[in-house]
C-alpha positions as CSV (number, residue, x, y, z in Angstrom):
1,X,-54.0,33.9,-56.8
2,X,-51.1,32.0,-56.2
3,X,-47.3,33.7,-55.2
4,X,-44.3,32.2,-55.2
5,X,-42.1,31.4,-52.1
6,X,-38.9,32.6,-52.4
7,X,-36.8,29.5,-50.8
8,X,-32.7,30.6,-51.8
9,X,-33.2,32.9,-48.2
10,X,-33.5,30.2,-45.9
11,X,-30.2,28.3,-47.1
12,X,-28.2,32.0,-46.8
13,X,-27.6,32.8,-42.8
14,X,-26.0,34.8,-41.3
15,X,-23.8,32.5,-39.9
16,X,-23.6,29.2,-38.8
17,X,-25.6,26.6,-37.0
18,X,-24.9,25.1,-33.9
19,X,-24.8,21.7,-35.5
20,X,-22.3,23.2,-38.5
21,X,-20.0,24.5,-35.6
22,X,-20.3,20.7,-33.4
23,X,-19.4,18.8,-37.0
24,X,-16.5,21.2,-37.3
25,X,-14.8,21.2,-33.8
26,X,-15.7,17.2,-34.7
27,X,-13.8,17.3,-37.5
28,X,-10.6,18.6,-36.2
29,X,-10.4,16.5,-32.2
30,X,-10.5,13.3,-35.2
31,X,-7.9,14.4,-37.0
32,X,-5.8,16.1,-34.0
33,X,-6.4,12.2,-32.5
34,X,-4.8,10.8,-35.5
35,X,-1.8,13.5,-36.2
36,X,-0.6,13.5,-32.6
37,X,0.3,9.9,-32.2
38,X,2.0,9.8,-35.3
39,X,3.8,13.0,-34.8
40,X,4.9,12.4,-30.7
41,X,6.8,8.7,-33.1
42,X,8.0,11.0,-35.8
43,X,10.0,13.6,-32.9
44,X,11.2,10.2,-31.0
45,X,12.3,8.7,-33.7
46,X,14.3,11.5,-35.1
47,X,16.4,12.4,-31.1
48,X,17.1,8.7,-31.5
49,X,18.6,9.5,-34.2
50,X,20.8,11.5,-32.7
51,X,22.8,9.1,-31.1
52,X,22.5,7.0,-33.8
53,X,24.7,9.1,-36.0
54,X,27.0,10.2,-32.5
55,X,27.8,7.0,-32.3
56,X,28.8,5.8,-35.7
57,X,30.6,9.1,-36.0
58,X,32.0,8.6,-32.1
59,X,32.7,4.7,-33.2
60,X,34.9,5.8,-36.3
61,X,37.1,8.4,-34.5
62,X,38.1,5.6,-32.5
63,X,39.4,3.2,-35.1
64,X,41.5,6.1,-36.1
65,X,42.8,6.8,-32.8
66,X,43.9,3.4,-33.2
67,X,45.6,3.6,-36.7
68,X,47.4,6.6,-34.7
69,X,48.3,4.7,-31.8
70,X,48.2,1.1,-32.0
71,X,45.7,1.2,-29.5
72,X,42.7,2.5,-28.3
73,X,43.5,3.4,-25.1
74,X,42.7,7.2,-25.0
75,X,40.0,6.9,-27.9
76,X,37.4,9.2,-27.5
77,X,34.5,8.6,-25.7
78,X,31.7,11.3,-26.6
79,X,31.2,13.0,-29.9
80,X,33.9,15.6,-31.2
81,X,34.6,18.5,-33.6
82,X,32.2,21.3,-34.6
83,X,28.2,20.1,-32.9
84,X,29.2,18.8,-29.8
85,X,27.7,21.6,-27.9
86,X,24.3,20.6,-29.8
87,X,23.2,16.9,-28.3
88,X,20.2,17.2,-27.0
89,X,19.4,14.3,-26.0
90,X,21.4,11.7,-25.2
91,X,24.6,11.4,-22.6
92,X,27.5,9.6,-23.7
93,X,30.6,7.9,-22.1
94,X,32.7,4.7,-22.5
95,X,31.6,1.1,-20.5
96,X,33.5,0.5,-17.7
97,X,36.4,-0.3,-17.9
98,X,36.8,0.6,-21.5
99,X,38.3,1.3,-24.1
100,X,41.7,-0.7,-23.5
101,X,44.0,-1.9,-26.0
102,X,41.7,-3.8,-27.6
103,X,38.4,-3.2,-27.3
104,X,36.3,-0.2,-26.7
105,X,32.5,-0.3,-26.3
106,X,30.5,3.3,-25.8
107,X,27.4,4.1,-24.5
108,X,24.4,7.0,-25.4
109,X,22.1,7.1,-22.5
110,X,19.2,8.9,-22.9
111,X,18.2,12.1,-20.4
112,X,16.9,11.8,-17.3
113,X,13.7,13.7,-17.8
114,X,13.4,13.4,-21.5
115,X,10.6,11.5,-23.4
116,X,13.0,9.0,-24.1
117,X,14.9,8.2,-20.7
118,X,15.5,4.8,-20.4
119,X,17.4,3.8,-23.2
120,X,20.9,3.0,-24.2
121,X,22.9,2.7,-27.4
122,X,25.9,0.7,-27.5
123,X,28.4,0.3,-30.1
124,X,32.1,-2.0,-30.2
125,X,35.3,-2.7,-32.1
126,X,33.4,-5.1,-33.8
127,X,29.6,-2.6,-34.2
128,X,28.2,-5.2,-32.3
129,X,25.4,-3.0,-31.8
130,X,22.5,-3.0,-28.7
131,X,19.6,-1.5,-27.4
132,X,18.7,-1.5,-23.9
133,X,15.5,-1.4,-22.5
134,X,15.4,-0.3,-18.6
135,X,12.2,-1.1,-17.6
136,X,9.7,0.4,-16.4
137,X,11.0,3.7,-18.6
138,X,8.8,6.2,-20.2
139,X,10.4,3.5,-23.8
140,X,9.7,0.6,-22.4
141,X,5.9,2.1,-21.1
142,X,6.4,2.9,-25.3
143,X,6.6,-0.4,-26.4
144,X,10.7,0.1,-27.2
145,X,12.4,-3.5,-26.7
146,X,15.7,-4.4,-25.9
147,X,17.6,-5.4,-28.4
148,X,21.2,-7.5,-28.8
149,X,22.3,-6.9,-32.5
150,X,20.7,-4.3,-33.1
151,X,19.7,-0.2,-32.6
152,X,15.6,-0.2,-31.9
153,X,14.5,2.4,-34.1
154,X,10.4,2.1,-33.0
155,X,8.5,0.3,-30.4
156,X,8.0,-2.7,-33.6
157,X,11.4,-3.3,-32.6
158,X,13.0,-2.3,-35.8
159,X,16.6,-2.0,-36.4
160,X,18.4,0.9,-38.4
161,X,19.8,-0.1,-41.1
162,X,23.7,0.2,-41.5
């Protein structure tokens, strides 16, 4: 007489096997290794955006000052208004010798001991935007290039749209 063997119980164990746990762990490690660089790049770009927005605002404020005073002397070299206390990643200043009656150049420099240390953005009265990357800085290590014509937004050298 033949007996039937119920094989369905073999596949319903009480827990996970080591192989299943290893596969799950490898899957998690792969996902993290793919996602972490993209996330880090996203965070860096959002921090750089702070400078882009605020330099545009400071430039507009300098132009408003020129409209009222007929020159740039005494115009704001740093962000003003309600968002000033929210500036976290950059220090703002006028370039040495600026502003003059006819010119200005405002700088946004990445704060020391941050992920964006070593980058300086600038804008002048003509709207010329530049990016300077300090050699050996964290931004240089990430592959960001300098530019005499635009604000760099990515290590690829992609410029910020106007």
